C-alpha positions in Angstrom: -26.6 32.2 7.8 -24.4 35.3 7.7 -24.0 37.1 10.9 -23.1 40.9 11.1 -21.1 41.1 14.2 -20.0 44.7 14.6 -20.4 48.0 12.8 -18.3 51.1 13.0 -19.9 54.5 13.6 -23.5 53.7 13.0 -26.4 55.4 14.6 -29.5 53.3 13.8 -28.8 50.4 11.5 -31.9 48.7 10.0 -31.5 45.0 9.3 -33.9 42.2 8.8 -34.5 39.6 11.6 -32.2 37.2 9.8 -29.3 38.9 11.7 -28.5 36.8 14.7 -25.9 38.9 16.5 -25.2 42.7 16.2 -22.8 44.8 18.2 -22.5 48.5 17.7 -19.5 50.7 18.4 -20.1 53.7 20.5 -21.8 56.3 18.4 -20.1 59.7 18.1 -22.5 62.6 18.8 -21.4 64.3 15.7 -22.6 61.6 13.3 -26.0 62.5 11.9 -26.5 60.7 8.6 -27.4 57.0 8.3 -24.9 54.8 6.5 -25.6 53.2 3.1 -25.1 49.8 4.7 -28.5 49.9 6.3 -30.2 48.0 3.5 -27.8 45.0 3.8 -29.7 41.8 4.6 -29.0 38.1 4.3 -30.8 35.1 3.1 -30.2 31.4 2.8 -29.9 30.6 -0.9 -27.7 28.6 -3.2 -24.0 29.3 -3.0 -22.8 31.5 -5.9 -21.4 34.9 -6.5 -21.6 37.4 -9.3 -18.9 40.0 -9.8 -20.1 43.6 -10.1 -17.9 44.2 -13.2 -15.2 42.4 -15.0 -14.2 45.7 -16.5 -14.3 48.5 -14.0 -14.8 51.2 -16.6 -18.3 52.4 -16.8 -19.5 49.9 -14.2 -22.8 51.2 -12.8 -22.5 49.5 -9.5 -19.1 50.9 -8.8 -20.2 54.4 -9.9 -22.9 54.2 -7.2 -20.1 53.4 -4.7 -17.9 56.2 -5.9 -20.1 59.3 -5.7 -18.5 62.7 -6.0 -16.5 63.5 -2.9 -17.6 66.5 -0.8 -15.8 69.7 -1.7 -14.9 70.2 2.0 -12.4 67.3 1.8 -9.1 68.8 0.8 -5.5 67.4 0.8 -3.7 68.0 4.0 -0.1 69.1 3.1 2.3 68.2 5.9 6.0 67.7 6.1 5.3 64.0 6.4 3.6 63.7 3.0 5.1 63.6 -0.5 3.2 66.2 -2.4 5.4 67.2 -5.3 6.0 65.4 -8.6 9.7 65.0 -7.9 11.4 63.5 -4.9 14.7 63.7 -3.0 17.2 60.9 -3.1 16.3 60.0 0.5 12.6 59.7 -0.1 12.8 58.0 -3.6 9.7 55.8 -3.9 8.0 57.1 -0.8 4.4 58.1 -1.6 2.8 57.8 1.9 4.5 58.7 5.2 3.5 58.5 8.8 0.6 60.7 9.8 1.0 63.9 11.8 1.7 63.9 15.5 -1.4 62.8 17.5 -3.1 61.4 14.5 -4.3 57.8 14.5 -1.5 56.6 12.2 1.4 58.6 13.6 3.6 55.7 14.7 3.1 52.9 12.2 1.7 52.3 8.7 1.7 49.4 6.3 -0.3 46.7 4.5 -1.4 48.8 1.5 -4.4 47.6 -0.4 -4.7 49.9 -3.5 -7.6 50.0 -5.9 -7.9 52.1 -9.1 -11.4 52.9 -10.4 -12.1 54.5 -13.8 -15.1 56.3 -15.1 -15.8 58.5 -18.1 -15.2 61.6 -16.0 -12.4 60.7 -13.7 -9.8 58.4 -12.2 -10.0 57.6 -8.5 -7.7 55.6 -6.2 -8.5 54.1 -2.8 -5.9 52.8 -0.4 -6.8 50.9 2.7 -3.9 50.4 5.1 -3.1 49.7 8.7 -1.8 52.2 11.2 -1.5 53.0 14.8 -0.6 55.9 17.1 1.9 55.7 19.9 0.7 53.2 22.4 -2.4 52.4 20.3 -3.6 49.3 18.6 -3.4 48.8 14.9 -6.5 49.8 13.0 -7.5 50.2 9.4 -7.7 53.5 7.5 -8.6 54.8 4.1 -6.8 57.4 1.9 -7.9 58.5 -1.5 -6.1 59.9 -4.6 -6.6 61.1 -8.1 -3.4 59.6 -9.4 -2.2 56.9 -7.0 0.7 59.1 -5.8 -0.6 62.1 -3.9 -3.0 61.0 -1.2 -5.7 62.7 0.9 -5.8 61.3 4.5 -7.6 62.0 7.7 -6.1 62.4 11.2 -9.2 61.1 13.0 -12.0 58.6 12.4 -14.0 59.0 9.1 -17.3 60.5 10.1 -19.4 60.5 6.9 -19.5 58.4 3.7 -17.1 60.7 1.8 -14.5 61.2 4.6 -11.1 59.7 4.9 -9.2 58.5 7.9 -9.7 55.7 10.4 -12.5 53.4 9.3 -12.2 50.2 11.3 -11.0 49.4 14.9 -10.1 46.2 16.5 -12.9 44.0 17.8 -13.9 44.5 21.4 -15.3 41.0 22.2 -12.9 39.2 24.5 -13.4 35.9 22.6 -12.8 37.5 19.2 -9.9 36.7 16.9 -9.2 40.4 16.2 -8.9 42.1 19.5 -5.2 43.0 19.4 -4.6 44.2 15.8 -6.2 44.2 12.4 -4.6 44.6 9.0 -6.3 44.9 5.6 -5.4 42.3 3.0 -7.8 42.6 0.1 -10.9 44.5 -1.0 -13.2 43.0 -3.6 -16.4 44.6 -5.0 -19.0 41.9 -5.5 -22.7 41.3 -5.4 -24.1 38.1 -3.9 -27.4 36.3 -3.6 -26.5 35.7 0.1 -26.0 39.4 0.9 -28.6 41.6 -0.7 -28.1 45.3 -1.0 -29.1 48.2 -3.3 -25.8 47.9 -5.1 -22.6 45.9 -5.0 -20.7 45.7 -1.8 -17.1 46.1 -0.7 -15.8 42.8 0.8 -12.8 43.4 3.0 -10.6 40.4 3.9 -8.3 41.1 6.7 -5.9 39.6 9.3 -7.0 39.7 12.9 -4.6 39.2 15.8 -5.7 38.1 19.2 -3.9 38.3 22.5 -3.3 34.5 22.4 0.4 33.8 22.5 1.9 31.1 20.3 5.4 29.7 20.4 6.8 30.2 16.9 10.5 29.4 17.1 13.2 28.8 19.6 15.7 31.6 20.4 18.4 30.3 18.1 18.1 33.1 15.6 20.2 36.2 15.8 17.3 38.4 14.8 13.6 38.8 15.6 11.4 36.8 13.2 8.0 38.4 12.8 4.5 37.5 11.6 4.0 39.1 9.2 5.8 42.3 10.3 6.4 44.1 13.5 3.7 42.2 15.4 5.2 40.3 18.3 5.8 40.3 22.0 8.6 42.7 22.7 11.8 41.0 24.0 10.4 37.5 23.3 11.8 36.3 20.1 9.7 33.5 18.6 6.5 34.3 20.5 3.7 35.9 18.6 0.1 37.0 18.6 -2.1 34.3 16.9 -3.7 35.5 13.7 -6.8 34.3 11.7 -8.6 35.6 8.6 -11.7 37.8 8.9 -14.3 39.4 6.6 -16.2 42.7 6.8 -18.6 44.4 4.3 -19.4 47.9 3.4 -21.3 49.9 0.8 -19.1 52.9 0.9 -15.7 51.5 1.9 -15.7 53.4 5.2 -18.4 52.0 7.4 -17.8 48.3 8.0 -19.9 45.4 9.3 -18.0 42.4 10.5 -19.2 39.1 9.1 -19.0 36.3 11.6 -17.3 33.2 10.2 -17.7 29.6 11.1 -14.9 29.6 13.7 -16.0 30.2 17.3 -13.9 33.4 17.4 -15.7 34.9 14.4 -12.8 34.1 12.0 -13.5 32.6 8.6 -11.6 29.4 9.4 -9.1 28.0 11.9 -5.5 27.0 11.7 -4.6 23.5 10.6 -4.4 20.4 12.8 -1.2 19.5 14.6 1.4 18.5 12.1 -0.2 20.4 9.2 1.9 23.1 7.6 -0.5 26.0 8.7 -1.1 24.8 12.3 0.3 28.0 14.0 -1.5 30.9 12.4 -3.3 32.1 9.2 -2.2 35.6 7.9 -2.6 37.9 4.9 -5.7 36.4 3.2 -5.7 37.7 -0.4 -8.8 36.8 -2.5 -8.9 36.6 -6.3 -12.2 36.4 -8.2 -11.6 33.7 -10.8 -15.2 33.2 -12.0 -18.8 32.9 -10.8 -18.7 30.5 -7.9 -14.9 30.2 -7.8 -12.9 32.4 -5.5 -9.3 31.7 -4.4 -7.7 32.8 -1.2 -3.9 33.0 -0.9 -2.5 33.2 2.6 0.7 32.5 4.5 1.7 30.6 7.6 4.8 29.0 9.1 5.7 25.5 8.2 7.3 24.1 11.4 8.5 20.9 9.7 10.3 22.8 6.9 11.4 25.7 9.1 10.1 28.5 6.9 7.2 30.7 5.9 5.0 29.2 3.1 1.9 30.3 1.1 -1.2 28.1 0.7 -4.5 28.4 -1.1 -8.2 27.9 -0.2 -11.2 28.0 -2.5 -14.8 29.1 -2.0 -18.1 29.3 -3.9 -19.5 32.2 -1.8 -16.6 34.0 -0.3 -17.5 33.0 3.2 -17.0 29.2 3.5 -13.6 28.1 2.5 -11.9 24.8 1.7 -8.1 24.6 2.1 -6.2 23.0 -0.8 -2.8 23.0 0.8 0.6 24.7 0.4 1.6 25.9 -3.1 5.0 27.6 -2.5 7.6 27.5 0.2 11.1 28.9 1.0 13.8 29.1 -1.6 17.1 27.2 -1.6 20.2 27.9 0.5 21.4 31.4 0.0 18.2 32.6 -1.7 16.6 35.9 -0.9 13.6 33.9 0.3 15.5 31.0 2.0 13.6 31.5 5.3 10.3 31.7 3.5 7.6 33.5 1.5 4.7 35.5 3.0 2.3 38.4 2.4 1.3 37.2 -1.2 -0.7 39.3 -3.6 -2.0 37.5 -6.7 -3.5 39.1 -9.8 -4.4 37.7 -13.2 -2.5 39.2 -16.1 -5.1 40.4 -18.7 -2.7 40.0 -21.6 -2.1 36.2 -21.3 -4.5 35.0 -18.5 -1.7 33.7 -16.3 -1.5 34.4 -12.6 1.2 36.6 -11.1 2.1 36.6 -7.5 4.2 39.2 -5.7 5.4 38.2 -2.3 7.6 39.1 0.6 10.7 36.9 0.9 12.9 36.5 4.0 16.5 35.5 3.7 18.6 33.6 6.2 19.6 36.8 8.0 16.0 38.1 8.3 16.3 40.7 5.5 13.1 41.2 3.6 12.6 41.8 -0.1 10.0 41.3 -2.8 9.9 38.4 -5.2 7.5 37.3 -8.0 6.1 33.9 -9.1 3.8 32.8 -11.9 1.3 30.1 -12.6 -0.8 29.2 -15.6 -4.0 28.4 -13.6 -3.3 30.0 -10.2 -3.8 26.7 -8.4 -0.6 24.7 -9.0 2.7 24.8 -10.8 3.9 28.1 -9.2 7.4 28.9 -10.2 9.7 31.9 -9.4 10.2 34.2 -12.3 13.9 34.6 -11.4 16.4 33.9 -8.6 16.7 37.6 -7.6 14.0 39.8 -6.0 12.2 42.3 -8.2 12.6 44.9 -5.4 15.0 44.9 -2.5 15.9 47.3 0.3 17.7 50.5 -0.6 21.5 50.2 -0.6 21.9 53.9 0.3 20.8 55.9 3.2 17.1 56.1 2.3 13.8 55.7 4.0 13.5 52.0 3.2 17.0 50.9 3.9 16.0 48.2 6.4 13.7 46.2 4.2 10.6 46.1 1.9 7.5 43.9 2.0 3.7 43.6 2.0 3.6 44.1 -1.8 0.4 45.0 -3.7 0.5 45.2 -7.5 -1.7 47.2 -9.8 -1.8 47.0 -13.6 -2.4 50.3 -15.4 -5.1 49.8 -18.1 -4.6 50.7 -21.7 -3.7 49.0 -25.0 -0.3 50.7 -25.1 0.2 50.9 -21.4 2.5 48.2 -20.0 3.0 49.9 -16.7 2.6 47.9 -13.5 2.8 49.7 -10.1 4.0 47.9 -7.0 3.0 49.4 -3.7 4.9 48.2 -0.7 5.7 48.8 3.0 9.2 50.0 3.6 11.2 50.1 6.9 13.9 52.6 7.7 16.2 53.4 10.5 14.8 52.9 14.0 11.9 50.9 12.5 10.2 53.9 10.9 7.7 52.7 8.3 6.2 54.2 5.1 4.4 53.1 2.0 6.3 53.2 -1.3 5.7 52.7 -5.0 7.9 51.2 -7.7 7.1 50.8 -11.4 7.8 48.3 -14.1 7.3 49.4 -17.7 7.3 46.0 -19.3 5.7 42.6 -18.9 8.9 40.7 -18.1 8.9 42.0 -14.5 12.7 41.6 -14.2 12.7 44.5 -11.8 10.7 47.4 -10.4 12.2 50.9 -10.2 11.3 53.2 -7.3 9.0 56.0 -8.3 10.9 59.3 -8.9 8.2 61.6 -10.2 5.9 62.1 -13.2 7.8 62.5 -16.5 6.1 64.4 -19.3 
């Protein structure tokens, strides 16, 4: 049975009695309209899924989810945002900077999950990402765009079903797996016989961090190793917040209901047993819809025996119950850009040849982070690196991402003559300042991605 555990910004949700546990966030007095999620109900039936659309063009279900935005939502030009079609040398590739002072995402942003939706009338982009203010916990927000470059964002919580801004907070149950931090990993639009609604539903897979401390490594390293980025106990190298995978659902991409998994903390599944490669934590669950009744989850952990980050895979028939299949790719050889391991994978299927492409964050022996790529014929086994070098590395000059790049998310631009792939990523600059960047590859060889420098006509 599916259990909806918590809902953001909902006044009077209407669910069937099949729901066994429901916790509501404090309702803002300004919220007047009921969310679309109120028709969501669960039922015990056979385990299978149907995808809302293999081709997102002209998909009726997705058009229902992408109604015209309110005319009152306007871009918010600030000095922190890139709003021109050309960029300076310092900000080359930067498409999304920190929010304004006192906004919910003024101190930290990252983990971009970018979706492009097409219809006969328009092109629309959604980006879910994590952020936090000074002294605050990491939460999940939503920004929207018409071109994937210039983004509309919100300084506060999203109020209505066409707003942007903060859309999901950390859990508030002391026993939960996501009380310390949450980061989006993948959003899939699906319909399911186990979750009935008037239209297809957004499924958000995310990483939740609890306050439980785990001993990751000893203090022999000269740098602070992090899982997956900038989430650690300050001054305690090798000690981290434990993380597990979670699931939430929404009918508008803004108001989310947590789905309680089989683990006692509400997570989808637990870490491995002592001695297994993923016994410390589970992070960055990225889900790929392969076919009806076949979903694959790619995630990373730290292999204590091998001494590096590694990526594994799990499979599911319904997107809720998962079976681990083991590790599929580990760290590179001595001197490699990913010698200390691979993490934060994002996997897509290449529509031209059906092969699976993986972009991932690699960590070298000195802790420097860059982005690599691997390929597999079936997405399950036989993963091999495309090349020895990263496809994107930190800037060599004094730029906004000079300290490192990671958390990659790749988007293929549709079109018979269009060979463009966009790579969204988290960049880190001086003093740990973060931003979200975009790089572009104009061919299918993926030898390298070039940072975005503006539209060329």
